[in-house]
N, CA, C and O of each residue as an XYZ file, in Angstrom:
348
protein
N     -20.595      1.202     -0.953
C     -19.459      0.261     -0.560
C     -18.712      0.694      0.502
O     -18.676      1.857      0.905
N     -18.148     -0.186      0.930
C     -17.603      0.799      2.232
C     -16.128      0.373      1.985
O     -15.868     -0.825      1.881
N     -15.045      1.422      1.877
C     -13.906      0.647      1.873
C     -13.228      0.334      3.111
O     -13.343      0.895      4.201
N     -12.450     -0.721      2.754
C     -11.692     -1.281      3.736
C     -10.755     -0.467      4.253
O     -10.619      0.628      3.706
N      -9.959     -0.782      5.331
C      -8.576     -0.033      5.904
C      -7.521     -0.163      4.969
O      -7.442     -1.211      4.328
N      -6.585      0.870      4.771
C      -5.645      0.622      3.617
C      -4.663      1.527      4.493
O      -5.057      2.561      5.033
N      -3.340      1.051      4.592
C      -2.453      1.594      4.742
C      -0.920      1.741      3.938
O      -0.725      0.890      3.070
N      -0.201      2.406      4.085
C       1.154      2.021      3.057
C       2.121      2.570      3.767
O       2.037      3.628      4.391
N       3.270      1.700      3.666
C       4.624      2.135      4.427
C       5.202      2.850      3.200
O       5.273      2.143      2.195
N       5.559      3.909      3.103
C       6.464      4.848      2.203
C       7.285      5.966      2.238
O       7.634      6.377      3.345
N       7.651      6.525      1.254
C       8.930      7.549      1.394
C       8.557      8.560      0.367
O       8.175      8.321     -0.778
N       8.718      9.722      0.929
C       8.333     10.961     -0.218
C       8.410     10.625     -1.424
O       7.478     10.378     -2.190
N       9.427     10.609     -1.608
C       9.902     10.683     -3.114
C      10.312      9.593     -4.094
O      10.959      9.914     -5.091
N       9.945      8.208     -3.853
C       9.997      7.060     -4.300
C       9.143      6.809     -5.100
O       7.958      6.818     -4.768
N       9.630      6.464     -6.617
C       8.718      6.522     -7.820
C       7.608      5.745     -7.708
O       6.514      6.148     -8.101
N       7.832      4.254     -7.019
C       6.632      3.305     -6.910
C       5.691      3.693     -5.807
O       4.551      3.239     -5.711
N       6.200      4.511     -5.024
C       5.441      5.220     -3.827
C       4.369      6.163     -4.343
O       3.170      6.048     -4.089
N       5.026      7.285     -5.236
C       4.266      7.986     -6.330
C       2.819      7.659     -6.968
O       1.759      8.283     -6.963
N       3.377      5.915     -7.745
C       2.435      5.466     -8.436
C       1.485      4.777     -7.573
O       0.360      4.607     -8.041
N       1.728      4.351     -6.404
C       0.868      3.712     -5.540
C      -0.024      4.756     -5.142
O      -1.171      4.469     -4.798
N       0.305      5.706     -5.149
C      -0.614      6.808     -4.326
C      -1.522      7.089     -5.248
O      -2.707      7.338     -5.026
N      -0.916      7.051     -6.433
C      -1.982      7.898     -7.778
C      -2.983      6.652     -7.915
O      -4.190      6.836     -7.759
N      -2.491      5.441     -8.196
C      -3.859      4.227     -8.496
C      -4.771      4.442     -7.216
O      -5.940      4.785     -7.395
N      -4.233      4.234     -5.796
C      -5.040      4.810     -4.823
C      -6.111      5.682     -4.929
O      -7.261      5.261     -4.808
N      -5.917      6.607     -5.097
C      -6.262      8.172     -5.774
C      -7.361      8.066     -6.716
O      -8.397      8.711     -6.551
N      -7.160      7.180     -7.822
C      -7.784      6.712     -8.961
C      -9.264      6.152     -8.621
O     -10.311      6.260     -9.260
N      -8.972      5.487     -7.333
C      -9.797      4.371     -7.107
C     -10.724      5.108     -6.305
O     -11.900      4.767     -6.176
N     -10.039      6.456     -5.578
C     -10.926      7.297     -4.751
C     -11.272      6.476     -3.130
O     -12.296      6.429     -2.448
N      -9.570      5.764     -2.898
C      -9.298      5.127     -1.942
C      -8.286      6.000     -0.915
O      -7.125      6.351     -1.123
N      -9.216      6.249      0.380
C      -8.205      6.825      1.531
C      -7.315      6.174      1.924
O      -7.553      5.128      2.529
N      -6.140      6.566      1.714
C      -4.950      5.740      2.802
C      -4.182      6.283      3.884
O      -3.812      7.456      3.831
N      -3.882      5.489      4.936
C      -2.811      6.228      5.765
C      -1.614      5.454      5.286
O      -1.348      4.262      5.130
N      -1.000      6.593      5.115
C       0.477      6.442      5.206
C       1.298      6.975      6.461
O       1.075      7.898      7.245
N       2.459      5.936      6.346
C       3.095      5.630      7.083
C       4.641      6.256      6.574
O       5.304      5.615      5.758
N       5.004      7.214      6.986
C       6.058      7.805      6.433
C       7.606      7.016      7.255
O       7.923      7.209      8.429
N       8.357      6.146      6.274
C       9.402      5.641      7.036
C      11.024      6.223      6.571
O      12.116      5.663      6.653
N      10.572      7.814      5.970
C      11.727      8.474      5.776
C      12.951      8.690      6.804
O      12.728      9.526      7.680
N      13.751      8.290      6.819
C      15.007      8.738      8.010
C      14.677      8.144      9.167
O      15.430      8.399     10.107
N      13.361      7.100      9.471
C      12.850      6.446     10.565
C      13.328      4.830     10.537
O      12.691      3.920     10.008
N      14.523      4.716     11.192
C      15.224      2.963     11.138
C      13.893      2.203     12.007
O      13.510      1.108     11.594
N      13.248      2.801     13.161
C      12.337      1.980     13.700
C      10.836      2.048     12.909
O      10.144      1.030     12.934
N      10.394      3.124     12.285
C       9.383      2.774     11.594
C       9.770      1.840     10.224
O       8.846      1.079      9.938
N      10.696      1.763      9.512
C      11.741      0.796      8.934
C      11.387     -0.646      9.097
O      10.584     -1.266      8.400
N      12.211     -1.186     10.285
C      11.895     -2.112     10.692
C      10.840     -2.522     11.010
O      10.670     -3.735     10.890
N       9.893     -1.811     11.456
C       8.225     -2.267     11.677
C       7.881     -2.982     10.337
O       7.435     -4.111     10.130
N       8.230     -1.967      9.486
C       7.538     -2.600      8.495
C       7.907     -3.653      7.404
O       7.231     -4.136      6.496
N       9.656     -3.922      7.923
C      10.068     -5.501      7.065
C       9.543     -6.314      8.212
O       9.087     -7.374      7.784
N       9.440     -6.199      9.550
C       8.841     -7.438     10.270
C       7.161     -7.763      9.575
O       6.686     -8.816      9.149
N       6.699     -6.697      9.661
C       5.291     -6.921      9.289
C       4.928     -7.285      7.596
O       3.748     -7.530      7.346
N       5.783     -7.313      6.622
C       5.400     -7.121      5.739
C       6.556     -8.755      5.159
O       6.178     -9.686      4.448
N       7.749     -8.588      5.701
C       8.586     -9.523      5.293
C       9.689     -8.882      4.240
O      10.644     -9.567      3.876
N       9.558     -7.930      3.913
C      10.252     -7.246      2.634
C      11.286     -5.911      3.183
O      11.679     -5.806      4.345
N      11.529     -5.190      2.352
C      12.603     -4.730      2.501
C      12.684     -3.269      1.787
O      13.443     -2.330      2.027
N      11.495     -3.419      0.692
C      11.840     -2.203     -0.182
C      10.407     -0.950      0.074
O       9.856     -1.250      1.132
N       9.960     -0.145     -0.355
C       8.828      0.759     -0.315
C       8.306      1.000     -1.730
O       9.110      1.105     -2.657
N       6.977      1.091     -1.935
C       5.897      0.931     -0.731
C       5.424     -0.724     -0.135
O       5.549     -1.740     -0.819
N       5.038     -0.699      0.848
C       4.481     -2.294      1.381
C       3.297     -1.506      1.695
O       3.340     -0.380      2.191
N       2.177     -2.178      1.371
C       0.714     -2.137      1.302
C       0.082     -3.034      2.308
O       0.505     -4.177      2.484
N      -0.835     -2.583      2.915
C      -1.527     -3.551      3.827
C      -3.012     -3.079      3.303
O      -3.283     -1.879      3.258
N      -3.923     -4.048      2.924
C      -5.312     -3.917      2.577
C      -6.094     -4.279      4.215
O      -5.549     -5.265      4.711
N      -6.847     -3.890      4.816
C      -7.844     -4.668      5.632
C      -6.582     -5.644      6.546
O      -6.957     -6.585      7.245
N      -4.909     -5.238      6.418
C      -4.240     -5.285      7.425
C      -3.535     -6.673      6.804
O      -2.734     -7.314      7.484
N      -3.903     -7.067      5.472
C      -3.138     -7.668      4.826
C      -2.291     -7.427      4.103
O      -2.581     -6.660      3.185
N      -0.948     -7.930      4.171
C       0.207     -7.259      2.988
C      -0.023     -7.839      1.893
O       0.011     -9.056      1.711
N      -0.305     -6.892      0.994
C      -0.391     -7.094     -0.564
C       0.758     -6.713     -1.409
O       0.718     -6.744     -2.639
N       1.944     -6.297     -0.605
C       3.082     -6.281     -1.347
C       3.394     -4.764     -1.668
O       3.058     -3.775     -1.016
N       4.253     -4.847     -3.049
C       4.499     -3.401     -3.499
C       3.484     -2.790     -4.382
O       2.342     -3.228     -4.523
N       4.075     -1.542     -5.081
C       3.032     -0.698     -6.154
C       2.570     -2.189     -7.236
O       1.437     -2.537     -7.566
N       4.124     -2.942     -7.646
C       3.877     -3.966     -8.506
C       2.338     -4.848     -8.387
O       1.272     -4.857     -9.002
N       2.793     -5.383     -7.502
C       1.587     -6.398     -6.727
C       0.142     -5.921     -6.930
O      -0.756     -6.460     -7.577
N       0.132     -4.631     -6.130
C      -1.195     -3.732     -6.497
C      -1.745     -3.502     -8.062
O      -2.909     -3.696     -8.413
N      -0.760     -3.090     -8.842
C      -0.814     -3.129    -10.254
C      -1.414     -4.603    -10.479
O      -2.526     -4.816    -10.960
N      -0.697     -5.381    -10.145
C      -1.599     -6.821    -11.027
C      -2.776     -7.054    -10.304
O      -3.778     -7.236    -10.996
N      -2.945     -7.104     -8.765
C      -4.324     -7.482     -8.789
C      -5.127     -6.068     -9.320
O      -6.308     -6.346     -9.112
N      -5.091     -4.928     -9.801
C      -5.832     -4.324    -10.415
C      -6.021     -4.716    -11.473
O      -7.200     -4.891    -11.782
N      -4.950     -5.025    -12.487
C      -5.088     -5.423    -13.882
C      -5.788     -6.553    -13.932
O      -6.359     -6.743    -15.006
N      -5.955     -7.548    -12.923
C      -6.423     -9.255    -12.861
C      -8.065     -9.044    -12.337
O      -8.851     -9.988    -12.262
N      -8.404     -7.669    -12.004
C      -9.597     -7.316    -11.665
C     -10.031     -7.754    -10.084
O     -11.195     -7.948     -9.736
N      -8.824     -7.870     -9.189
C      -9.253     -8.299     -7.993
C      -8.771     -7.189     -6.976
O      -8.905     -7.378     -5.767
N      -8.157     -5.924     -7.521
C      -7.785     -5.415     -6.546
C      -9.283     -4.485     -5.641
O      -9.293     -4.282     -4.427
N     -10.523     -4.011     -6.708
C     -11.349     -3.640     -6.017
C     -11.886     -4.420     -4.805
O     -12.081     -3.907     -3.703
N     -12.116     -5.771     -5.129
C     -13.187     -6.741     -4.024
C     -12.016     -6.442     -2.802
O     -12.429     -6.166     -1.676
N     -10.770     -6.498     -3.026
C      -9.979     -6.153     -1.643
C      -9.815     -4.813     -1.417
O      -8.765     -4.439     -0.893
N     -10.470     -4.201     -1.649
C     -10.757     -2.436     -1.467
C     -11.954     -2.146     -0.825
O     -12.236     -1.167     -0.135
N     -12.515     -2.948     -1.080
C     -14.390     -2.255     -0.873
C     -14.870     -3.356     -0.403
O     -14.759     -4.439     -0.978
N     -15.690     -3.100      1.146
C     -16.901     -4.356      1.034
C     -18.016     -4.386      0.795
O     -18.714     -3.606      1.444
N     -18.557     -5.095     -0.015
C     -20.021     -4.615     -0.410
C     -21.246     -5.046      0.443
O     -22.377     -4.671      0.133
């Protein structure tokens, strides 16, 4: 299976960012991480793209799926792997 591109806007020490990183690692997923710590331009870009102002903001295949809770809910529902991997 081929992995879809995953990117995540995050800060270094946010507990939800840490959980998102851990979940993606458990799935064996490589993620482009965009660190918005202290960068108002990147933070504004994240808000524009996602429509949200909290971190993390996770994009799978260019689609905004929301934050960690949203990703964890997809995983619990058995829908996350279908988004992360092409068959």
